N, C-alpha and C positions, 0 to 999 in steps of 0.2 A: 697744781693741776689748773692752770689758768686757762680762760677763754682767749683766743688769739685774734679772731677776726670773723666776719661773716663770710662763710664759704659761698652761699648762693641764696638767691630768693626765687621762689618758683611761682609763676603766673599760669592760671588756667584759662584756655581760650577755646572758642570754636572758630575764630577768625585768625587762623595762623598767618596768612599772607599780610593782612592788615596789621596784626601785631608785630610781625617781623619788620615790616616797613617802618612802623612807629619807632621801634628801638633802634633801627639802623639809620634811617633817613632824618628822623625828627630829633632823636637823642644822640645819634652819632656813635652807637656802640659798635663793637666789632664781633663779628661771628666767631664763635669758638667750635672746636671739634666736638661733635656730639656722638656718643656710642650708638650703635643700633639698639633700639628699644621696640617694643610691639605697639607702639603708639607714635604719631607724628609729634614733632616738636622742634625746638631750636634752642641753642645755647649762645650766650653772648658774654664777652669778657668786659669788665670795667675795673681796671687796677688788679686788686688781689680778690675781687669778689666777682661772681657770675650771676647772670639772670638765666633762669631756665624757664622755657615756655613749654607748656604741656597742652596738646590738643587731642583730638579724637576722644576716645573713652576716658583717657587721664585728665581730659579738660572738664570733665562733669563732676558735679558735686555727689555726695554719697546717696542722693535720691535720684540720680540720673539727670539733673537739670543743669542748665547752663548758669554758672554763677556770674554775678556782676558786681563789681566794686570790690572792696577790700575785706568783706566779711568782718572778722574780728581784728584784722590788721588794719589800722587807720591809713597808713601811707608808707611809701618807701622813700627815704631821704638819701640823696646822692650828693657827694661833693662834686663840683664842676668849676669850670673856668669859662670866661667869655659870656658874661651875663647878656651883654647887648647882641652878640652873635646868636645866642639861643632865642632871645626875644624876636629878632629878625626872622629866624627860621620858623618860629611858631606863627607869626603873622603870615608869612609866605605860605605855609601849609594850611592855613585856616584852622589851626589848633587853638581851642579856647584855653586861656592862660590867666593867671593871676600873679601879682608881684608883691613883695613885701620887703621892708627894710628894717634892720634891727641894729640901729647905730651903736648901742651900747655893747654889742658883740661884734662889731665891725663886719656885719653879715648882710648880704642881699640874698633874696630868695625868689625863685619862680616856682609856681605850681601848674601842673597840667595833669590831665587824666589820660591813661592809655586807652586803646579801644575797647578794653574790658571793664572800664570804670575804675581801675586801680589808680589812686592818686600818687603822683610822683612829685616829690619836693626836691628841687635843685637848690644846693647851698653854695654860695660864692664868697669867699674870703676877700673882702674889699682890697686888702693889701696885695693881694695876688692878681688883681684885675688890671688890664692895660691902663697906662696913665690917661688915656683920653676916654675911658669908659664913663658912660653917663648913668648907668644903674637905674633903679626904680624912679619913675616919674609919677605923675598923679593919674595915669591912665590905667585901668584894670587893677585897682588896689585889691589886695587880699582882705576880705571881710569874713571873719569867722562865721560859720554857719550858712554862708552864701555860696560857697564853692566846695 
């Protein structure tokens, strides 16, 4: 009875348009078919995993308030390619971002918040990056507790 993969992550919002734009235009996710529900929302595909966006009454917490940030979930980590391209997109979109390098793991990382305060961590396998990739530099470093 093994676990196989993450099926989806659900994000609550009251800014469906801004959240949809972030996930499509900033992160480059693809819209997926979403069944009809009694609340607004969107579904996005990324590999074998999906991101479900829940708005309207489903985007509120149990007290009827608008949640912000990750609550008990610290962040969502996604595998990605083209570190430099994402960094250029974040800069062009005016999205606040941070970067980090873990040489011992052959890993570069970018960190951004979606419009609802959910921290998104993008992980890049250095070996899979283009030969001319520059990766993290000394601008916008990730400092624990500061972002």
